[in-house]
N, C-alpha and C positions, 0 to 999 in steps of 0.2 A: 436711517442714514440718508445722506444727501449725495446724489450722483450728478456729474456733469458729463454728458455724452457728446462726442464729436466724431465726425467721419463722413463717409459717402452714403450712397443709397442703402447700403446694408445696415446702417445705423438708423434708418427711417422706419423700417418695418416691412410688411408684406406689400407687394406691388401686383398690379394687374395691367393688362394691355387693352386699350379701348378699341373701338371699331376702326379707328384710323391708324392703328398700330403704334399709338403713343403710350408710353409707360405712365401709369398713375399710381401714386401711393394710396394705400388703404388706411384710414385713420384707426387708431386704437388697436394696432397689431404688433408694434415694435417693442423692443426691449424696454423703452421708457414706460410704455403702458403697463407692462407686466410688473415692473419694479414699483410703480404707483399702486398697483393692485395689492402689493405686499406692504402698503402704507409707507413707502419711502418717497422722498422728495427728489424730483428729477428735472434738470434742464437739458434740453437736447437741441444742439445746433446742427446736427447732421443734415446733409442735403444731397439730393441726387446729382451725380457726376462731379461731386466735390473732390478736390485734391487734398493731399496730406498737409502741405504747407499752408494753403488757404484756410483750412480748418484750424490748424494750430495758431495761426495769426488771428483768426476770429476769436479763438478761445482767449488769447492774450488780452485783447481789448474788453471782452466780456467779463473775464475774471478780474480785470482791473477795477470794475465797478462793484463786483460782489464775488468773493472767493471763499465763501463758507461752505465748502464741499468736503466730503470724506474721500471720494475717489473720482478720478477722471477716467472714463471708459472711451477708448480710442478704437474705432473700427478702421483698421489699417488698410489702406487701399494702394493701388499701384502708383509708383512714383513717376511713371511715364506721364501721368497727368500734370505733374509739376513742371515738366519741360514745356508742355504746350501752354499751360495756364500762366506760368511765371516767366520762364526763360524767353518764350516767343512773344507772349501777349503783354507782359509787364516787365520790360527790360530794365527799367529803373529799379524795381524791387529785386530783380535777379542779380544786379550788381551788388546788392547788400547781402542777400541770402545765399547766393551761389557765385561768389566773386571769382572762383577758379574753375568755373564750368568750362568744359572743353568737349565738344561732340566728336572729336577725332576717333575715339573709341566709344561707341554707344553704351557698351556694357559698363565700362569704367565711369562714364558720365552718369548712368543710372545709380551706380553704387555711391558716387559722390553726392548726388542729390539726396539719396536715402540717409547718408551719414549727417549731412547738413540739417535735415529735418529732425534727426535724433538729437543733435546738439541744441536745436531750438526747443524741443520738448524737454530736454534736460534743464535749459534755462527757465522754462515755465515751472518746472518742479522746484528748482532752487528759489525762485521768486515767491511762489505761492504755497510750497510745501504740501502739495496734494499728490499722492501717489497715483500712478497710472495702472489701469488694467488694459492691456493691448490685445485686441482680437484680430487675428489674421482672417479677414473675410475675403474681399475681392483679391487680396494679395497675401501670400505667405509671408510671415514675419521672419526675416533672416536672423541668424545667430548673432550678428553684430550688435543687436539690441541689448545683449547681455552685458555689454561694456558700459551701460548707462544705468544709473541708479533710479531713474524715474520710473522704470518698468517694474512695478511691484509684482505683477503676475501676467504671464503671457500665454495666450492660446495661439500656438504657432500657426495652425491652419484649421479654422472652423469648417472651411470648405472640405478639407480632407476628411474630417470626421463625419460630416453630413452625407458625403457620397461614399464613405468607407473605402477610400482609395488606399492602395498599398504603397503609394509613393507620395511625396510632397508635391503639390501642384507647383507649376512655374509661377513666377511672381506676376505674370500678366496672363489673364485667362479671358473672362467674359468681355466682349465688346472692345477688346484692346487693339486689334489689328487696324481699324480705321485711324486710331490715334497715331500708331506707328507710321502709317502711310503718310499722314500729314507732316509728321516730324521728318521723315526721310525726304519728302519733297522739299520741305522748307530748307533743310541743310544740304540739299543735293547729294544725299547718300544713296549709293547704288542699291536699289530695291532687290534685285536678283541676288546680289551678294549677301545682303542681310538675311534673306530667306535661307540661303544655303548655310550660312553660319549658325542659324538658329532653328534649323529644321526640326530637331527633336523637341524643342520647347513648343514650337508652333503646333506640332502634331499632338502633343499632350494637351495643349489648350483646346484643340478641336475635339479630342476625346472627352474632356471634362464637360464641354458645352453639350455634347450629345448625351452624356450621362444625366446631366441636369434636366434635359428635355424629357427624359423618361422617369424622372424622380418626382414622386408626389410631394416631396419636401420643397420643391421649387415651382410654385403655382404658375409663375410667369416665365419659367425656364431660366431665370437668371438671378433670382433673389430668394432667400429662405422664407418660408411661410410663417404665419403667426405662431404655430405650435413650436417651431424651432426657436423663436424668440422667447416664448414662454419657458421652454426648457433651459435656455441660456440664462434667463433671469434667475431661475431656481438654482442653477449651478453656481452662478456668481455669488448669490447670497449664502449658499452653503460654504463657499470657500472664504468669504470675507467676514461673515458674521460670527 
């Protein structure tokens, strides 16, 4: 089979931290590598710190050149990245992709961004007729995705499975707070009030970060290791073949 992978750093593979505290990806450790080991063809455009819409837009132009794939695998990440990457840093694109964006209620704004991304993914599906496998990695996949036919198969939260959590993780966990601080500052949103309104979510995110630090499955404390990706490849092939 032929697979097209998009997403953030979770779609890249295992990571390590160098002597300067910088994250570095380790070649031949990700889902793409293990799928190739099973003799499948793979294109992977995933990138560290990538947002959902940026990756979907990249996929559109890449698939426009060549779309002979059986499945698109999307490592679903936190939509807060789209606010920073598109709404703040690319306002002309934001007018097209998020024309009704309003930060007055940040939770509603995030939901709106999420739905607009799903509409874009749906348009990709209708144009190229390639079904998606959506993997909740850095971010849990919300139930609203069930309203769209592009999602052939969804792993709601790979993170929950890896850490054997008894609850679904919040949609923003690893490395999210600095992004929120930049957004809060940009839009002059009261930082203290945001913390009070989202205290439970922030506490759960802190708990998950601590669990990952003590888990052998997360070698760099923030990304699943190579054996997790190997098991994921086998699971995907068992379900799709």
